[in-house]
N, C-alpha and C positions, 0 to 999 in steps of 0.2 A: 152366639154369633149369627148374623143374618145369613140366610141361604140365597141372598140375591147375588147374581153373577155380575160383577162390575166390569163393564167393557172399558176400552181405552178412553172413550168420550166421557163416561161417568167419572173415571179417575181424574181426567183433566179438569172436569167441571168441579169436582170436590176440591181440588187443589186451588182453583181460582176463587171458589166460594169462600175459602178460608182466608186467603191472603190478598186477593185483588178484587173484592166486591166493589163495583162502581157506585159511588154516591151520585147518581144521575137521575134524570127524569124517567128514563126507561132502562133500568139496570139490566133486566133480563135480556132485552134486545142487544144491549152493549156486550154482555157476556157471550151471547150467541154469535155476534160478529167475530169474536176472537176464536170461537170454536167451530165456525162453519155451519151454524144452524140458526133457525129463527127463534123468536122469543117463546113461541108456543111449545117448541121442543124442549127448550131449557126449563120452562115451568113444569112440563110433563115429567121430565127426568127428576127434578127436585121433589115433585110430589111422590114419585116412586121411592126415592131415597128416604123421604120422611116416613112413608108407610112401612118401610123395612127397618126403621129405627136407626138409620145411619146418620141422618141429620136430625138434631134435636130442634133447632130453630135458627133463624137468621136475625141477628140483632147486635147491638153494640156491646163491647166489653169496656166497662168504665174503670177509670182509675179513682178508687174511692178516696184516696188521700188528696187528690186535686179538688175533690168536692168537700173537703174538710172532715171526712170521716176518719175515725181511728179503726185500725184493723189489726187482727192477730190470728195466728194459727193455734188451734186448741187441740190438745191430745188428752184423751180420756181412757180410763180403764173401766170397762163395763162388763158385768157378768153376762154370760150367754143368755140367761133367762130374761134379761132386761134389754137386750139388743133391739127388739121390736119397738119397745116404748121409746128407747133412745132415738131410733130412726124417725119415729113420728114427731117427737118434740123438736129434734134438730132440723129435720126437713121442713117443718112448718114455721120455723123462725124466719122472719123477713130479712134478717141480716146475714144469714148463712148462704154462701154462694157455692161452696163445694163441700161434700161430706163423703167419707170413705170408711169402710170397715177394713182394718189391716190385720195381717198375720203377725201379731206382736202382742205382748201383754198390755201395752197401751193400744187398744184395738179399734178405737174410734177417733178419727181425725176430721176436723172441719175448719173452715175459715169463717171468721165473724167480723162484720163491719158494723160500727155503731156511729150515730151522729155525735158531734163534738161535745154536746152537753151531757151525754150518757156516761155513767161510771162503769167501766169495763168489768171490774171485779164484782160489782153488784149484779150485773147482768149475767155473768158466768155462774154465779151462785144461784141465781133464779132459774137458769137453764139446766144446771147439773143436779140440783137438789132433788127434783122429782124422779130422776133416774137412779138416785143412790149410787152414783159413780164411786168406785173404789179409789180413784185417784184422778186428778185433772190438773193440767197446768197450761199456762198461756205462753206462746212463743211469738211475741211481736217481732216484726222485721226491723233490723237495724241498718241494713244496707241493701240497695237494689243490685241484683246481678243479671237478671233477665226478666222479660215479661212475655207471657203468652206461650201457648203450646201449638205446634203446627204438625199435622199428621200428613206427611208426604205420601201421595198416592201413585207416584210414578207418572209416566206419560208426559215427561218434560214439565214438571210442576214448577211454578215460580218459587223464588227464594222466600223464606219466611222473613217477616220483619224482625229486625233486631234493634237493640238499644244498648249503648255502652254502659259499663258499670258506672254508677253514679250514686249520689246521696239520695235519700228518700224524697219523693216529690212533695212539693209544698202546695197548699191550697191556692186555687186560682179564683179571683173574683169574677163572678158571672152575672150578667144582666138578667133581668126577669124574663126577657124573651128567650135567652139561651137556656134558662132552666125549664121553661115551658117546652122547648124543643126536646130537651133531654127526657123529660117526663113522657112526652108523646112517643119518643123513639124506642122506649124500653118495652117493646112487644115484638112478637114474632112477625117479621115482615110479610105482608100479604103476598100471595102468589097471583098477582094481577099485573098487567102490562105496565101500569104506572102506579106502583105501590105507595109512593110518597104523596100522591095527590090528596087522598083523603086525610092523611095526617096533617098536612099543611092547611087544608081547608078547615079542619076543626079548630085550628089556632087563628084562623082569619089571615093566613099568610099566603103569599104567592109561593108556588112550589120552588121556583128558582131561589127565592130568599131563604126558604126553609132549608134547602140543600146547601146553600152557601154557609149558613150557620152550622150545619152538620160538619161540613169540611173544616170550618174554623175550629170547632171543638176537637176535631181529630188532630189538626195541626198543633193545637195547644196542649195536647196530651190528655185532655179530659176523656175523650174516647180513645182508648188504647188500640182498639181494632174494631172494625165493623165487618161482620161476615158470619159464616155458618159455624155453629157449635156442633162438633162431631162426637158421636158415641164411638169411641175408639175400638171397643170390643166388637161392636156390631160391624165395624169397618174392617175387621180382621186383625187388629193388633191384640196380641195375646195378654199383655199385662202392662201395668205401669208401676213405677217405684217412687218412693219418697226418701 
């Protein structure tokens, strides 16, 4: 756990960074307006929160299924002596978004997303064979119940975004420009007053057009959420459960 003392402003900032990050030309200034400080103070506080390991990064959470990817939750039984190797192999796979060691005989769990042309069974075999897992099985989702996790920090935090129970999302057709925007957007947002300017410039787009496409992708559900990814243990949450 971080030894950083979170004051009331830090708590409010963390809440808004998770649930209400503005997709605007000057997002840190807009956050500051809501919290009674300038953009420089917002950036400084985020820098401290990152340095203390509380914020991992600020970036989009994408819905892999809307992009045509197939996804599954994988449970593995791995001997203690092979956990380090399992961590390296699983953590280095580009399709793994979350991975945990659990207090259970099936002690390694991770999510895996693959492009539509890939064979899930073959990829799982390729991933688990070098680890010599004692057991492994795939648990693909069959119905959507909720999306996203939100760590309330107090201080009058905004409500977390919710989505009603529904069937699994279907792939959405995206233009080449929209795909370029998504590719550019998947990085830790720079801590500069106008962080989207360089992104849009690299694509030869006006910043306003770039952000309009970002908001459209969010409205269509391709971007589930844009905001801060929080290290919950560093933020003071003692545990999570599955």
